[in-house]
C-alpha positions in Angstrom: -5.7 -24.1 15.7 -3.4 -27.0 14.3 0.1 -27.6 16.2 2.2 -24.9 14.8 5.3 -26.6 12.8 8.5 -24.9 13.6 11.8 -25.4 11.6 15.1 -24.3 11.6 16.2 -22.7 8.5 18.6 -25.5 7.4 15.4 -27.4 7.7 13.5 -25.3 5.9 15.9 -24.8 2.8 16.0 -28.9 2.5 12.2 -28.8 2.5 11.4 -26.3 0.1 12.4 -25.3 -3.4 14.9 -22.6 -3.5 12.0 -20.2 -5.2 9.6 -21.6 -2.4 11.9 -20.8 0.7 12.6 -17.1 -0.8 8.9 -16.1 -0.9 8.0 -18.4 1.9 10.9 -17.6 4.3 12.3 -14.6 3.2 8.9 -12.7 2.1 10.0 -12.4 -1.3 7.5 -12.8 -4.5 6.8 -14.1 -7.6 6.8 -12.6 -10.7 3.8 -11.6 -11.4 1.7 -13.7 -14.1 4.2 -16.2 -13.5 2.7 -18.6 -10.9 0.6 -22.0 -11.6 -2.5 -20.9 -9.9 -2.4 -17.4 -11.5 -5.5 -18.3 -13.6 -6.2 -21.8 -12.5 -10.0 -22.3 -12.5 -9.6 -26.0 -11.1 -12.3 -26.5 -7.8 -10.1 -27.6 -4.6 -8.2 -26.4 -1.3 -5.3 -24.2 -1.7 -2.7 -25.7 1.2 0.3 -24.2 2.5 3.1 -25.7 0.1 5.5 -25.6 3.3 3.3 -27.5 5.9 -0.1 -28.8 4.5 -2.6 -25.9 6.3 -5.7 -25.7 4.2 -5.7 -21.9 3.5 -8.3 -21.0 0.8 -10.7 -23.0 -1.2 -11.5 -22.1 -5.1 -15.6 -21.1 -4.4 -13.4 -17.8 -3.2 -10.7 -17.5 -5.6 -11.5 -14.5 -8.2 -9.7 -12.7 -11.2 -8.4 -9.8 -10.3 -6.3 -9.3 -13.2 -3.4 -8.7 -10.9 -0.8 -11.5 -11.7 -1.2 -13.1 -8.5 -4.4 -15.7 -7.0 -6.5 -13.9 -5.2 -9.1 -14.8 -2.6 -12.0 -12.8 -1.4 -11.6 -14.6 2.1 -9.7 -17.6 3.3 -10.7 -21.0 3.9 -13.3 -21.1 7.4 -10.9 -21.8 10.3 -7.6 -20.2 11.4 -5.1 -21.1 8.4 -4.0 -17.7 7.6 -3.0 -14.4 10.2 -2.3 -11.2 9.5 0.0 -8.7 10.2 1.6 -5.0 9.6 3.7 -4.9 7.1 6.1 -2.1 6.8 8.6 -2.8 3.9 9.2 -1.1 0.9 8.1 2.1 2.0 5.1 0.9 2.3 2.1 0.6 4.9 0.4 -3.0 4.0 -1.1 -5.9 5.8 1.2 -9.3 5.3 -0.5 -12.8 5.0 0.7 -15.3 6.6 0.6 -19.4 7.3 -0.6 -19.6 10.8 0.5 -22.9 11.1 4.2 -22.5 9.9 4.4 -18.6 9.7 5.0 -18.8 6.0 4.7 -15.6 4.0 2.2 -15.9 1.5 1.5 -12.3 0.2 -0.9 -9.4 1.1 -4.1 -8.5 1.7 -6.1 -5.2 0.1 -9.2 -3.6 0.6 -10.4 -3.6 -3.4 -12.1 -7.0 -3.5 -15.1 -8.1 -4.8 -18.4 -8.6 -2.6 -18.5 -10.2 -0.1 -15.7 -9.2 2.1 -14.3 -6.3 0.0 -10.8 -7.9 -0.1 -8.5 -9.4 -2.1 -5.9 -12.1 -0.8 -2.9 -11.6 -3.3 -1.5 -14.7 -2.5 2.3 -16.0 -4.5 1.1 -19.6 -6.1 4.6 -20.8 -5.0 3.6 -21.3 -1.5 0.3 -22.8 -2.5 -0.5 -26.4 -3.6 -3.7 -27.2 -4.6 -5.7 -30.4 -3.8 -8.3 -30.6 -6.0 -11.7 -31.9 -5.3 -11.5 -35.9 -4.5 -8.0 -36.1 -3.6 -7.1 -37.2 -0.5 -5.7 -35.0 2.4 -2.2 -34.8 3.0 -0.8 -34.4 6.4 1.1 -31.3 7.2 4.5 -31.2 7.0 5.0 -33.4 3.8 6.9 -32.9 1.1 6.7 -29.1 -0.6 
């Protein structure tokens, strides 16, 4: 696993836009169908906007018609982690960046084959590295 990225809340506020901070650090949710990557079909790798960790690939992206980018599996490796979320009177599985612990979204068991999973992820916490673009190091600008 990559080295953990740890910052103070003030450092996160300076590194992220207000909306990125609200979603990534305060476990918010962007409005459905408002995100840059909801309908994107561009090939590439989706990175954590907060730290640059590789999270998902366009090969696993599908249109779930839910209003947020959806993936049936994370990128190979240990880029994402999950934990139980019992907020808002519901029991869900939260998806977090394993490198910086940013909130990404939730995973549900109503996705397509081969996994049957739907990783429902907020666009604002993603950054698409298109095929052919150079890899960006972690901790870059968000």
